[in-house]
Each structure stands twice: as structure tokens, then as C-alpha cells.
Legacy VTK file of the C-alpha trace (Angstrom):
# vtk DataFile Version 3.0
C-alpha trace
ASCII
DATASET POLYDATA
POINTS 655 float
2.682 -45.900 -43.558
6.328 -46.409 -43.606
8.204 -45.789 -40.805
11.862 -44.786 -41.006
14.122 -44.920 -38.476
16.666 -42.077 -39.027
17.631 -39.852 -42.306
19.809 -42.588 -43.796
17.801 -44.400 -46.319
15.051 -42.442 -46.851
13.397 -43.419 -50.137
12.612 -40.410 -52.901
9.926 -38.660 -51.928
6.959 -37.695 -54.333
6.231 -33.824 -53.600
6.775 -34.435 -49.716
4.499 -32.263 -47.646
5.844 -32.449 -44.019
4.832 -31.259 -40.707
7.265 -31.564 -37.654
6.483 -32.197 -34.022
6.484 -34.693 -31.305
3.160 -35.141 -31.604
2.649 -37.064 -27.948
-0.463 -38.396 -27.823
-1.980 -37.843 -31.352
-4.957 -36.037 -29.101
-7.899 -34.464 -31.681
-5.640 -31.623 -32.065
-2.820 -32.964 -33.679
-5.505 -34.924 -35.548
-6.500 -31.739 -36.969
-3.481 -30.433 -38.117
-2.438 -34.637 -40.222
-6.000 -33.975 -41.848
-4.359 -31.069 -43.045
-1.484 -32.296 -43.811
-3.229 -35.310 -45.452
-5.620 -33.116 -47.236
-2.454 -30.988 -48.970
-0.736 -33.814 -49.977
-3.688 -35.063 -51.914
-4.314 -31.514 -53.792
-0.729 -31.455 -54.635
-0.298 -35.584 -55.741
2.104 -35.725 -53.062
2.619 -37.370 -49.560
1.997 -36.842 -46.066
5.068 -36.919 -44.014
5.681 -36.261 -40.217
8.881 -35.693 -38.581
9.286 -36.530 -34.873
12.256 -36.809 -32.578
13.311 -40.303 -30.178
13.824 -39.621 -27.252
11.593 -36.994 -26.799
13.687 -33.031 -26.606
12.698 -32.416 -23.383
14.123 -35.851 -22.303
17.684 -34.681 -23.838
17.400 -30.987 -23.178
15.940 -31.357 -19.610
17.715 -34.415 -17.936
17.049 -33.241 -14.607
13.358 -32.950 -15.238
12.119 -35.900 -12.823
8.339 -34.504 -13.190
8.293 -34.971 -16.818
5.876 -37.514 -18.447
4.451 -38.860 -22.232
1.530 -40.008 -22.535
2.760 -42.689 -25.517
6.422 -44.172 -25.844
7.554 -44.019 -29.385
6.017 -47.433 -30.155
2.504 -46.296 -29.034
2.881 -43.450 -30.964
3.769 -45.359 -34.042
0.465 -47.388 -33.503
-1.847 -44.197 -33.124
0.159 -42.483 -36.262
-0.834 -45.144 -38.257
-4.207 -45.101 -38.004
-4.553 -41.771 -39.550
-3.658 -42.383 -42.999
-0.379 -40.674 -43.210
2.427 -41.672 -45.710
5.371 -41.695 -43.879
7.105 -41.389 -39.988
10.440 -39.986 -39.528
11.670 -41.007 -36.520
14.674 -38.599 -35.935
17.346 -39.548 -33.297
17.247 -36.364 -30.786
21.006 -35.818 -29.356
22.317 -33.036 -27.830
24.563 -32.181 -30.631
21.619 -32.154 -32.747
19.718 -29.633 -30.761
23.353 -27.677 -31.625
22.785 -28.156 -34.644
23.129 -24.726 -37.269
19.311 -23.981 -38.282
20.996 -22.840 -41.899
22.584 -26.709 -41.629
18.938 -28.062 -40.672
16.848 -26.519 -43.190
19.723 -27.274 -45.574
20.874 -31.107 -44.833
17.151 -32.420 -43.434
14.701 -30.512 -44.516
15.842 -29.733 -48.416
18.680 -32.143 -49.342
17.669 -35.876 -47.351
13.584 -35.008 -47.308
13.309 -32.785 -50.459
10.197 -31.182 -48.149
7.988 -29.229 -51.593
5.409 -27.851 -48.608
6.369 -27.064 -45.131
3.263 -26.907 -42.774
4.628 -25.148 -38.980
3.812 -23.684 -36.023
4.192 -19.755 -35.987
6.442 -20.472 -32.648
8.141 -23.143 -34.017
11.766 -22.980 -32.821
15.131 -25.066 -34.300
18.743 -25.562 -34.306
21.642 -24.221 -32.017
19.640 -21.984 -28.671
16.489 -22.249 -30.707
17.268 -19.562 -33.068
15.442 -20.693 -36.202
12.033 -19.620 -36.803
9.339 -19.383 -38.875
11.362 -15.792 -40.341
14.157 -18.100 -41.616
11.855 -21.040 -42.750
10.002 -17.988 -45.322
13.315 -16.656 -46.100
14.052 -20.010 -47.997
10.216 -20.370 -49.496
10.830 -16.884 -51.161
13.568 -18.391 -52.645
11.565 -21.322 -54.091
13.112 -23.747 -51.822
9.732 -25.046 -50.665
6.611 -23.640 -49.942
5.310 -22.842 -46.272
2.066 -22.512 -44.611
2.222 -21.174 -40.849
-0.198 -22.685 -38.556
-1.701 -19.830 -36.661
-1.079 -18.569 -32.758
-4.421 -19.932 -31.646
-3.956 -23.265 -33.184
-0.478 -23.717 -31.559
-2.106 -22.852 -28.651
-5.213 -25.076 -29.033
-2.729 -27.983 -29.360
-0.739 -27.148 -26.350
-4.059 -26.718 -24.024
-5.242 -30.097 -25.331
-1.838 -31.645 -24.579
-2.157 -29.680 -20.931
-5.193 -30.990 -20.580
-4.797 -34.485 -21.562
-2.087 -34.730 -19.069
-4.078 -32.919 -15.978
-7.289 -35.299 -16.800
-4.661 -38.713 -16.918
-2.818 -36.892 -13.958
-6.443 -36.789 -11.859
-8.099 -39.745 -12.872
-10.364 -38.209 -15.259
-10.214 -40.930 -17.914
-13.694 -40.098 -19.652
-12.224 -36.669 -20.319
-8.873 -37.457 -21.214
-10.045 -39.801 -23.848
-12.469 -37.639 -25.392
-10.012 -35.696 -25.963
-7.555 -38.220 -27.229
-10.284 -39.854 -29.021
-9.273 -43.047 -28.482
-9.032 -44.398 -25.098
-5.655 -44.203 -23.174
-3.392 -47.116 -23.017
-1.247 -49.003 -20.652
1.330 -51.570 -22.191
3.437 -53.921 -20.526
4.397 -57.582 -19.506
2.598 -59.570 -16.705
4.909 -60.548 -13.978
4.497 -62.234 -10.497
3.441 -59.898 -7.544
2.626 -60.306 -3.977
0.247 -62.778 -4.390
-1.878 -61.084 -1.765
-5.213 -60.109 -3.873
-5.655 -63.805 -5.045
-5.507 -64.989 -1.098
-8.242 -62.497 -0.973
-10.069 -64.002 -3.162
-9.585 -61.316 -5.992
-6.365 -62.672 -8.338
-5.089 -60.105 -10.402
-2.612 -59.785 -13.308
0.440 -57.620 -12.277
1.352 -55.435 -15.338
4.868 -54.068 -15.427
5.463 -50.851 -18.050
9.109 -50.870 -18.443
9.471 -47.171 -19.618
9.549 -44.827 -16.212
8.786 -41.736 -18.550
5.355 -43.134 -19.175
2.157 -41.289 -17.460
0.750 -43.514 -15.354
-3.316 -42.429 -14.433
-4.198 -41.252 -10.809
-3.514 -43.693 -7.960
-6.863 -45.796 -7.563
-9.831 -48.804 -8.542
-11.067 -48.358 -12.331
-13.238 -49.952 -14.618
-10.793 -51.329 -17.435
-10.707 -53.656 -20.474
-7.263 -55.272 -21.059
-6.052 -57.237 -24.245
-3.673 -60.266 -23.438
-2.623 -63.051 -26.002
-4.999 -61.850 -28.492
-7.859 -62.189 -25.665
-10.194 -59.186 -24.988
-11.079 -58.923 -21.264
-13.302 -56.605 -18.740
-11.977 -56.393 -15.392
-10.854 -54.296 -12.131
-7.894 -52.289 -12.650
-6.004 -51.081 -9.177
-3.268 -48.360 -9.223
-1.636 -47.754 -5.957
0.678 -48.542 -3.022
-1.735 -50.901 -1.555
-1.506 -48.841 2.045
-3.498 -51.051 4.006
-1.492 -54.259 3.276
1.843 -53.611 2.259
2.605 -49.268 1.914
4.440 -49.815 -1.094
7.071 -46.542 -1.810
6.162 -47.152 -5.663
2.823 -47.895 -7.548
1.396 -51.393 -8.907
-0.412 -51.758 -11.770
-2.636 -54.358 -11.237
-5.813 -55.923 -13.657
-8.455 -58.409 -11.839
-9.577 -59.918 -14.926
-13.633 -60.421 -15.476
-14.316 -64.226 -16.865
-12.324 -67.194 -16.929
-8.797 -67.127 -17.610
-7.689 -70.379 -19.087
-3.831 -70.085 -19.653
-0.698 -68.975 -17.731
-0.079 -65.388 -18.410
3.352 -64.625 -16.977
5.790 -63.076 -19.111
3.275 -62.268 -21.656
2.759 -58.687 -23.200
-1.025 -56.950 -22.132
-2.567 -53.785 -22.926
-4.761 -51.858 -20.724
-7.470 -49.171 -21.356
-8.391 -47.482 -18.029
-11.731 -45.837 -19.094
-13.442 -44.940 -15.382
-12.287 -44.524 -11.408
-14.462 -45.150 -8.945
-12.547 -44.167 -5.855
-8.890 -43.025 -5.477
-6.394 -45.153 -3.640
-7.430 -45.042 0.700
-5.851 -46.879 3.560
-8.633 -48.943 5.490
-8.560 -49.557 9.161
-8.966 -53.061 8.593
-8.531 -56.069 6.417
-12.327 -56.723 6.438
-13.141 -52.813 5.977
-10.658 -53.308 2.922
-12.686 -56.674 1.239
-15.599 -54.828 1.907
-14.264 -51.813 -0.178
-12.754 -54.624 -2.848
-16.617 -55.883 -3.360
-18.141 -52.558 -3.634
-15.726 -51.210 -6.296
-15.943 -54.745 -8.054
-20.141 -54.913 -8.411
-19.559 -50.844 -9.624
-17.207 -51.971 -11.864
-19.501 -54.865 -13.163
-22.632 -52.285 -13.476
-20.400 -50.191 -15.176
-19.849 -52.332 -17.947
-23.332 -53.516 -17.936
-24.405 -50.292 -18.907
-21.897 -50.452 -20.842
-23.452 -52.943 -23.186
-26.898 -52.050 -22.513
-28.891 -49.305 -24.699
-26.820 -46.866 -25.318
-28.274 -43.254 -25.607
-27.213 -42.953 -29.592
-25.288 -44.791 -32.275
-23.241 -43.538 -35.005
-23.733 -45.814 -37.806
-21.441 -45.977 -40.548
-21.900 -48.253 -43.757
-19.037 -49.117 -45.448
-18.518 -50.433 -49.025
-14.780 -51.000 -49.996
-14.286 -48.471 -48.492
-10.530 -49.227 -46.407
-8.993 -45.141 -47.896
-12.211 -43.908 -46.203
-11.840 -45.409 -43.073
-8.411 -44.941 -42.671
-8.955 -41.467 -43.004
-12.043 -40.072 -41.480
-12.524 -43.268 -38.764
-10.628 -42.275 -36.308
-12.320 -38.751 -35.735
-15.202 -40.592 -34.321
-15.364 -41.025 -30.447
-16.929 -44.366 -28.836
-17.868 -43.735 -24.713
-19.988 -45.163 -22.654
-23.505 -43.926 -23.992
-22.521 -44.145 -27.124
-21.657 -46.859 -29.820
-20.119 -46.450 -32.896
-20.619 -49.689 -35.575
-19.534 -50.049 -38.768
-22.325 -52.107 -40.998
-20.006 -53.366 -43.694
-22.379 -53.901 -47.088
-20.471 -57.368 -48.173
-17.531 -55.214 -49.492
-14.354 -57.196 -51.271
-11.553 -55.367 -50.519
-9.790 -55.090 -46.746
-12.233 -53.318 -44.878
-13.156 -55.418 -42.046
-9.581 -56.628 -40.922
-8.233 -53.316 -41.675
-10.990 -51.884 -38.800
-10.432 -54.951 -36.710
-6.630 -54.222 -36.262
-6.642 -50.707 -36.088
-10.034 -49.524 -34.474
-10.196 -51.674 -31.441
-13.305 -49.589 -30.022
-15.001 -49.694 -32.901
-17.751 -52.258 -33.256
-17.971 -53.950 -37.092
-21.131 -56.104 -38.290
-20.829 -57.651 -41.472
-23.720 -57.711 -44.150
-24.428 -60.614 -46.423
-24.956 -58.616 -49.377
-24.657 -54.909 -50.900
-28.134 -53.745 -50.867
-27.262 -49.896 -51.186
-27.227 -47.066 -49.026
-31.169 -47.173 -48.223
-30.956 -51.354 -47.883
-27.831 -51.415 -45.813
-29.459 -48.902 -43.644
-32.263 -50.972 -43.297
-30.815 -53.768 -42.306
-28.482 -52.245 -39.890
-30.593 -50.176 -38.055
-33.129 -53.303 -37.182
-30.195 -54.188 -34.600
-29.838 -51.307 -33.246
-31.267 -50.474 -29.638
-29.949 -47.025 -29.018
-32.228 -43.797 -28.738
-31.043 -42.212 -31.536
-29.184 -43.212 -34.443
-26.205 -41.695 -36.155
-26.191 -42.263 -40.140
-23.057 -41.195 -41.292
-21.310 -41.293 -44.690
-17.579 -43.315 -44.397
-16.041 -40.007 -46.328
-16.962 -37.708 -43.402
-14.323 -36.619 -40.919
-16.628 -35.450 -37.682
-15.326 -33.026 -35.390
-15.186 -33.577 -31.550
-18.407 -33.963 -29.532
-20.468 -32.976 -32.468
-23.703 -34.754 -30.905
-23.819 -33.108 -28.197
-25.459 -29.864 -30.150
-27.659 -32.152 -31.915
-28.789 -34.435 -28.955
-29.192 -31.589 -26.303
-31.596 -29.832 -29.338
-33.562 -33.193 -29.915
-33.803 -33.682 -25.772
-35.424 -30.184 -26.128
-38.323 -31.116 -28.061
-39.970 -34.894 -28.695
-41.353 -33.543 -32.114
-37.897 -33.418 -33.446
-37.698 -36.504 -35.675
-33.943 -35.708 -37.329
-31.577 -33.465 -37.177
-28.223 -32.940 -39.471
-25.069 -30.564 -38.749
-23.473 -28.148 -40.762
-21.911 -30.188 -43.259
-18.415 -28.147 -44.838
-16.811 -29.629 -47.340
-13.363 -31.959 -46.608
-11.368 -30.386 -49.709
-12.856 -26.355 -49.161
-13.495 -25.918 -45.572
-14.006 -22.547 -46.127
-16.995 -23.901 -48.329
-20.385 -25.864 -47.518
-20.448 -28.950 -48.634
-22.939 -30.069 -51.797
-24.595 -33.310 -49.951
-26.928 -31.258 -47.277
-24.836 -28.221 -47.111
-26.767 -26.307 -44.044
-29.969 -28.041 -44.262
-32.423 -29.418 -47.018
-36.265 -27.202 -48.422
-37.652 -28.323 -51.486
-39.855 -26.365 -54.273
-43.003 -27.069 -55.289
-42.131 -29.083 -57.928
-40.426 -31.453 -55.657
-36.709 -29.656 -56.589
-34.570 -30.325 -53.260
-32.052 -27.116 -52.639
-30.015 -26.383 -49.540
-29.428 -23.578 -47.359
-25.622 -22.840 -49.022
-25.910 -24.864 -52.393
-28.342 -24.413 -54.966
-27.803 -26.561 -58.099
-24.100 -26.717 -58.648
-23.771 -23.208 -56.924
-21.901 -23.614 -53.157
-21.304 -20.677 -50.748
-18.967 -20.111 -49.162
-19.106 -20.516 -44.831
-19.416 -17.054 -43.147
-21.498 -17.636 -40.696
-24.592 -16.682 -42.454
-26.821 -19.889 -41.786
-25.359 -20.417 -38.438
-29.018 -20.654 -36.373
-30.642 -23.243 -36.033
-33.470 -23.388 -37.946
-35.900 -25.917 -39.410
-35.748 -27.151 -42.584
-37.302 -29.832 -44.534
-34.826 -32.505 -45.363
-31.878 -33.147 -43.502
-28.561 -35.130 -45.752
-27.889 -38.516 -45.268
-24.221 -37.757 -45.263
-24.671 -37.025 -41.167
-28.407 -37.307 -40.317
-29.406 -38.239 -36.571
-32.324 -39.695 -36.117
-34.898 -41.206 -33.616
-34.240 -45.094 -34.104
-37.828 -45.578 -33.613
-39.594 -43.199 -36.004
-36.663 -44.374 -38.196
-38.444 -48.068 -38.078
-41.936 -46.790 -37.482
-41.419 -44.605 -40.420
-40.543 -47.813 -43.075
-36.714 -46.399 -42.917
-35.094 -45.597 -46.644
-36.765 -47.105 -49.945
-34.379 -49.650 -49.847
-35.785 -49.448 -53.941
-33.755 -45.528 -54.477
-30.773 -48.049 -53.562
-28.642 -44.372 -53.321
-29.598 -40.497 -53.503
-32.747 -38.673 -52.306
-33.791 -41.776 -49.777
-33.373 -39.464 -47.093
-35.675 -36.620 -48.853
-38.080 -39.415 -49.240
-37.688 -40.749 -45.580
-38.090 -36.858 -44.301
-41.164 -36.020 -46.269
-43.170 -38.923 -44.438
-41.965 -38.146 -41.027
-42.603 -34.098 -42.112
-46.134 -35.600 -43.297
-47.093 -36.987 -39.737
-46.125 -33.309 -38.358
-42.518 -34.064 -37.215
-39.967 -31.474 -37.570
-36.357 -31.916 -39.269
-34.050 -29.221 -38.404
-30.002 -28.610 -38.885
-27.880 -27.373 -36.080
-25.037 -25.513 -37.318
-23.527 -25.655 -33.576
-22.442 -29.244 -34.664
-20.291 -28.975 -37.758
-18.453 -31.934 -40.126
-16.764 -32.220 -42.931
-17.418 -34.149 -45.957
-15.631 -35.350 -49.114
-18.452 -35.591 -51.239
-18.410 -38.270 -54.414
-16.941 -40.926 -52.651
-18.448 -43.371 -54.201
-20.290 -41.947 -57.303
-18.719 -38.632 -58.415
-21.180 -35.186 -58.751
-21.264 -35.644 -62.202
-21.686 -39.375 -63.351
-24.458 -40.760 -65.629
-25.441 -42.804 -63.008
-26.036 -40.062 -60.737
-28.119 -38.282 -63.289
-30.346 -40.953 -63.655
-30.774 -42.151 -60.027
-31.578 -38.382 -58.986
-34.054 -38.019 -61.873
-35.639 -41.736 -61.369
-35.981 -41.168 -57.593
-37.523 -37.644 -57.834
-40.145 -38.535 -59.880
-40.706 -42.079 -57.504
-40.362 -39.627 -54.394
-43.342 -37.162 -55.756
-45.545 -39.637 -56.648
-45.008 -40.960 -53.049
-45.292 -38.550 -51.325
-47.552 -35.797 -53.253
-51.713 -35.949 -53.314
-53.048 -37.430 -56.390
-54.758 -33.972 -57.510
-51.135 -32.563 -57.334
-49.737 -34.561 -59.324
-51.855 -34.212 -61.836
-50.697 -30.547 -62.240
-47.209 -31.126 -61.314
-46.155 -33.784 -63.271
-46.501 -32.658 -66.967
-44.939 -29.409 -65.834
-41.668 -31.607 -64.685
-41.621 -33.481 -67.783
-41.480 -30.147 -69.405
-38.540 -29.105 -67.746
-36.628 -32.601 -67.208
-36.826 -32.680 -71.037
-35.122 -29.619 -71.301
-32.453 -30.058 -69.131
-31.757 -33.670 -70.589
-31.619 -31.704 -74.053
-29.250 -29.310 -71.904
-26.381 -32.694 -71.479
-26.846 -33.251 -75.723
-25.998 -29.435 -76.423
-23.240 -30.275 -74.326
-21.790 -33.503 -76.585
-22.583 -35.638 -73.050
-24.279 -37.938 -74.851
-24.239 -41.102 -72.096
-25.775 -38.389 -69.779
-28.838 -37.507 -71.918
-29.374 -41.319 -72.350
-28.867 -41.099 -68.386
-31.793 -38.740 -67.800
-33.927 -40.138 -70.614
-33.677 -43.258 -68.639
-34.351 -41.801 -65.329
-37.369 -40.233 -66.379
-39.226 -42.861 -68.096
-38.325 -45.402 -65.628
-39.586 -42.360 -62.851
-43.098 -42.607 -64.319
-43.383 -46.476 -64.350
-43.678 -48.759 -61.339
-47.582 -47.463 -61.102
-48.300 -50.786 -58.870
-45.062 -50.871 -55.936
-45.861 -46.542 -55.853
-49.463 -47.311 -54.866
-48.190 -49.716 -52.527
-45.991 -48.029 -51.061
-48.419 -44.883 -50.382
-50.633 -47.492 -48.783
-47.346 -48.080 -46.213
-46.779 -44.423 -46.264
-50.860 -43.861 -45.205
-50.504 -46.494 -42.636
-47.578 -44.986 -40.782
-49.713 -41.534 -40.565
-52.843 -43.536 -39.077
-50.610 -44.620 -36.535
-47.918 -42.149 -35.546
-48.757 -38.589 -36.726
-48.543 -36.063 -34.157
-50.426 -33.333 -35.971
-51.427 -32.240 -39.334
-48.771 -31.814 -41.893
-45.938 -29.936 -41.617
-44.973 -27.714 -44.570
-41.995 -25.472 -42.916
-39.227 -26.119 -45.898
-40.817 -25.853 -48.475
-40.687 -22.538 -51.392
-43.003 -21.308 -53.382
-41.100 -20.550 -56.737
-39.995 -23.122 -59.105
-36.117 -23.614 -58.831
-35.042 -24.187 -62.063
-36.638 -21.037 -63.778
-35.650 -19.002 -60.182
-31.717 -20.219 -61.134
-31.017 -20.035 -64.528
-33.901 -17.332 -65.621
-34.278 -14.766 -62.390
-29.811 -15.712 -61.313
-31.162 -16.563 -57.958
-27.804 -18.404 -57.108
-27.722 -18.070 -53.104
-30.433 -19.612 -50.569
-30.923 -16.204 -49.548
-32.972 -15.129 -52.458
-35.330 -17.461 -52.311
-36.269 -16.290 -48.426
LINES 1 656
655 0 1 2 3 4 5 6 7 8 9 10 11 12 13 14 15 16 17 18 19 20 21 22 23 24 25 26 27 28 29 30 31 32 33 34 35 36 37 38 39 40 41 42 43 44 45 46 47 48 49 50 51 52 53 54 55 56 57 58 59 60 61 62 63 64 65 66 67 68 69 70 71 72 73 74 75 76 77 78 79 80 81 82 83 84 85 86 87 88 89 90 91 92 93 94 95 96 97 98 99 100 101 102 103 104 105 106 107 108 109 110 111 112 113 114 115 116 117 118 119 120 121 122 123 124 125 126 127 128 129 130 131 132 133 134 135 136 137 138 139 140 141 142 143 144 145 146 147 148 149 150 151 152 153 154 155 156 157 158 159 160 161 162 163 164 165 166 167 168 169 170 171 172 173 174 175 176 177 178 179 180 181 182 183 184 185 186 187 188 189 190 191 192 193 194 195 196 197 198 199 200 201 202 203 204 205 206 207 208 209 210 211 212 213 214 215 216 217 218 219 220 221 222 223 224 225 226 227 228 229 230 231 232 233 234 235 236 237 238 239 240 241 242 243 244 245 246 247 248 249 250 251 252 253 254 255 256 257 258 259 260 261 262 263 264 265 266 267 268 269 270 271 272 273 274 275 276 277 278 279 280 281 282 283 284 285 286 287 288 289 290 291 292 293 294 295 296 297 298 299 300 301 302 303 304 305 306 307 308 309 310 311 312 313 314 315 316 317 318 319 320 321 322 323 324 325 326 327 328 329 330 331 332 333 334 335 336 337 338 339 340 341 342 343 344 345 346 347 348 349 350 351 352 353 354 355 356 357 358 359 360 361 362 363 364 365 366 367 368 369 370 371 372 373 374 375 376 377 378 379 380 381 382 383 384 385 386 387 388 389 390 391 392 393 394 395 396 397 398 399 400 401 402 403 404 405 406 407 408 409 410 411 412 413 414 415 416 417 418 419 420 421 422 423 424 425 426 427 428 429 430 431 432 433 434 435 436 437 438 439 440 441 442 443 444 445 446 447 448 449 450 451 452 453 454 455 456 457 458 459 460 461 462 463 464 465 466 467 468 469 470 471 472 473 474 475 476 477 478 479 480 481 482 483 484 485 486 487 488 489 490 491 492 493 494 495 496 497 498 499 500 501 502 503 504 505 506 507 508 509 510 511 512 513 514 515 516 517 518 519 520 521 522 523 524 525 526 527 528 529 530 531 532 533 534 535 536 537 538 539 540 541 542 543 544 545 546 547 548 549 550 551 552 553 554 555 556 557 558 559 560 561 562 563 564 565 566 567 568 569 570 571 572 573 574 575 576 577 578 579 580 581 582 583 584 585 586 587 588 589 590 591 592 593 594 595 596 597 598 599 600 601 602 603 604 605 606 607 608 609 610 611 612 613 614 615 616 617 618 619 620 621 622 623 624 625 626 627 628 629 630 631 632 633 634 635 636 637 638 639 640 641 642 643 644 645 646 647 648 649 650 651 652 653 654
């Protein structure tokens, strides 16, 4: 992201797509708008731009408002916005003179002449210029003349943003850091410098780093004792944070911020920059009757904080595992949507990338863990290696090109906790580029026909439906999409994980089939929603994908269907698939034709390895079955006939 301070030396933007605002906190509501901005810029081959102001307009127009506090000072805001994938940030100096600019001059001199905006995304109640007389109607007047196009953010969306900002401030003011951090999608930070304090805490056996924050406008959490982490001089610390007036010992007039750093501090930290991340408050500030009572409570606080960090490091309820291979741009655009917490770890498993993915993630996502795998073993092998290191009860396998929504895991975990027979659940998967439509890879849950052809609620072959709530009920399905799937970690391991020979494509269907054969349920929970870019590593029309889909589908049905069933079904499959290959030839797609034939031949080969895998499959069934085979999610027809001959293009036609 390029930062431009002022308007004097702006570059020549290509198809500038602009939004305007303070973006204080860069919380999840802001990130939704920024995602829309970036997606729009991508569609028009343009550049995404935010115009923001410094100082905050309220500081200028209401200088006597002593209660006003900001979630971020400018440099913090810049750091957070740089993680979103935004192309440009323009920081406009805000003055009394600027606040009184004629709204026509604002549009013509700044938006048109300086920025040369092509598409403007703006809130319905956005006001600008002298007496705040400029509004959406005036902008639309220019849009109607062809100066630029305007997209109006709905009243509901704008109100949600305001509510989110208010909620974040209220949470921090009350010391509710877990809720605040969840709304922000990032742990709140306090940036300051370590200075000499009274040194009283050191004499009591709890030496502290005294943090001075120069910006008085910065919102400080409620007084009290917190579990917090800190970064100073490149070193990370866990510790006990105190904010307050030290009423028992000093009775100060203003709050101090000091942190007892755990572990060995080997150097003089005075005058060093420190960033503190408050995570959990354990008690408010309190005046005790004696120093002994104070010491007792400080000891109890420290034990509580130590226990907090022990719990945090211990077995989490869920781990989100994101497999990455040369996906720096995907991580840049989508990783910020994930929300690590005390019982939720987010881990990027890097599949031996050759780009700057690992370096970028370490620099920009400090709350995300990174594990580097020694070689690229594809989607299936990579996840198998990754999940061996995970000890949490649940694991969410999420593609790097998936943007999750706030609290997306909650409905899924609630569903899985309600029924021990549920092995895996997928959310409703919508398209990043067309959010009103289902996404190809999974939509609202996968099904399978009698010959082993897969289909989805919301996507049948190449026909994708719009989401109008038609599949919003939680339902049992046959397979869950590998784009975003939550599984019981132990069952993943017991079942042998994904078949690494598949490399990519249909390995999740194969795994779900194994679990269904053991009597488990696979579910879709549409109350949970994610957005998938799709085709991020291999386009849906790629000859290699044609090959992998056919080869892997033959392997899958040979592993999971009985020999007697295959005796009748393989010949039928071959006729249909050869016709499919010939269709490519008729369209002049010679490479696709060759890939299809190769896929059929290779899928029918490997007799020895398939037999070995079936034995391993049987071992899992013998030890971990909870009942007879679960056939829910199978449909009786033959998909190609139903689709091409009977015209059944929607899932509702099959139910």
C-alpha cells in the first residue's frame, strides 16, 4: 500500500476506485467496505484508494470535546490498513479552512482533478464541504453527467459501521477486551515508549516497564489488571498489565500504564518503543486497606494471568489451518478476516512457497502462527502433514482465497457440539466476485449420484444459482467442500486424512465418503457464511483440472464402492466420460480432450494401490464405525442424463 500525505504529488491512478472516511479502528465493518472497494477495483482493472483525514475532523470542528478518544492514531491506522490489500491511502490534512470548502470545489478540485476518481463508494449520509452541505444527491448530479460513477452504501450498512465503532469504544472503556478484539478482528494495541516510573513495583518484587503514550487522544482501556502481550525491541513478552492511579500506594491524578514482563529481560529497555496488546481483564483498579492486602492481590492476579497464558497455549477448542503455496496476494486480501482468540488458533501452513508469503505473514499478522513445511505435497499431502501437529478438538481447513465472516465458526461448533455423530460441517459458500451467488466449490453442501458424480445445493455442473435463502436450513449432506470445512481432528486422523495421491480435487469427497461409511454425519450449516474467490490456484476450466477430476473420481468410486457395484457402474461411467471427452474435441479443445482421456485411463489403473487403500479403509471401519453406512446425501438419478437430457439445472429439481 502506498501512502500519500496530502494531494500535491499524487500519482496518475488507473481507474481510481475511492471511498472516504476516518476508518478509526479498521474494525470488521470497515473491512467489509474495504473488501467491496478492492473487489470493485479488481473488476474494472483499477486501483483501490481510501481518502482519510488527519487530524480526525471532530478534533478540528469540536476542539473543546475533551471526552473524545480514538481507537487508532494515524500511524496505527496506516499499519492496519496496509494489511487489507488496499492499493493507496491518501491522508488529507484536515483544517478549519478545509472544513469550509465549497462542496462543488471539493468534488471538482479534489475528487475529479486531483484523484481523478472513476468509481466512488460512499455512505448514504456522507456529508462534506461548508456547513456539511454536500451530500449523495450532489455526487449523483456529477455521476449523471458522466464525471464518475457512485455506489451508495446502504443505510443499514452505514448504521452497522457506526454501531461497531461505538461498540468497540464501549467495550474498551469497560475493559471488555475479548469482545473489543473480536469486533476489531485484531488485538487492540497501545504504542508507547518505556520511561522511568516510580520503581515502587520493583521494590515490591514485580518490576514493570512503564509505558508512556504521547497521543492523549488515544483511547486507553478501563483501569485494572490485564493479561497482555508486548513487543519491545523485536522481542515478544507475555505479562501482567496494570492501568490505573495506584490508589493504594500513590493516589495519582492520571492513569499510569505499566507491565510486568514475564521471563528474563536481558537488557535496559528505557527509551525503547513498546507495543502492548491487552487481551483479558481480571479485575478493576481498587484501593486496598494495606500494602499486605495489595501484595496478596497482585500475587493472585499474576497467578490468574499465568493460568490464562497456560490455557491459551494448551489444547485449543479449534484451529483454523490455512494451507498456503505462493499465495501472498491471497493472504494479503483474506487473512485479516480470521479472528484468533483464547480458544481459537489460526495457523498458516506454508507448503514450501517460493514467494514472500512467509515473510509477509510474519511481518503483518503477528497473532497468526506460521509453520513452514519442507516440501510441496499438494493440498492433500500438505494438510495431512499439517494436521499431525494439531491437538485441538476441531480443525477448520480453509483455503487461502476464502474470506470468512465474523464469528463464522460459532454456528458450526454449536451444531457439532450438539451431536457427536457429526464428523464434519461446511458453511454456506458464496462467491467473492458475485456475493449474491453460490460459489462453485461447495455452494450449500455436496451430494453424489448413483455413479459417483458430485453435485451441490446451489451448483449443478457449470450452473450456479443465486442465493435467495432457498438452502438456508441446516441439512445433512454427503460431502463438505475442502474450501472451508470444519472436522473433528481425531476423526480426520483415524480415517487416514486426505488421500495424498489425489494431490488436489475430490480428496475431501473421498474422506467424507469414508466417514459416511462409518456411520457419521456430514452437515452444512448455512447460518455460517464465507466467501470464496475460487480458481485461485487452478482455474475451473483448466485441462489439468479436467484430468485430476476424472482420474480422482475413478479412484474415489473404486475405493468406496463395492466390487459388485463397480462391475455394473464402471462401464456406464466410461461411456459417459468418453462422450464428455469427445465433446471437448468437437469444441476444438484438443488439450482438454487429451487430459480427459488421460484422466480416464489413469483412473482405471493403479489396481494394487487402490486395493491397499481399501484394506486401510476397512481397518478404519472395523475400529471406528458407529453404525451402518450413512447414505443420506445420495441421489438416485444419473447427473449427466438429468442435466443434459432432462434439463435439471437446479438442485431443487433433484429433491
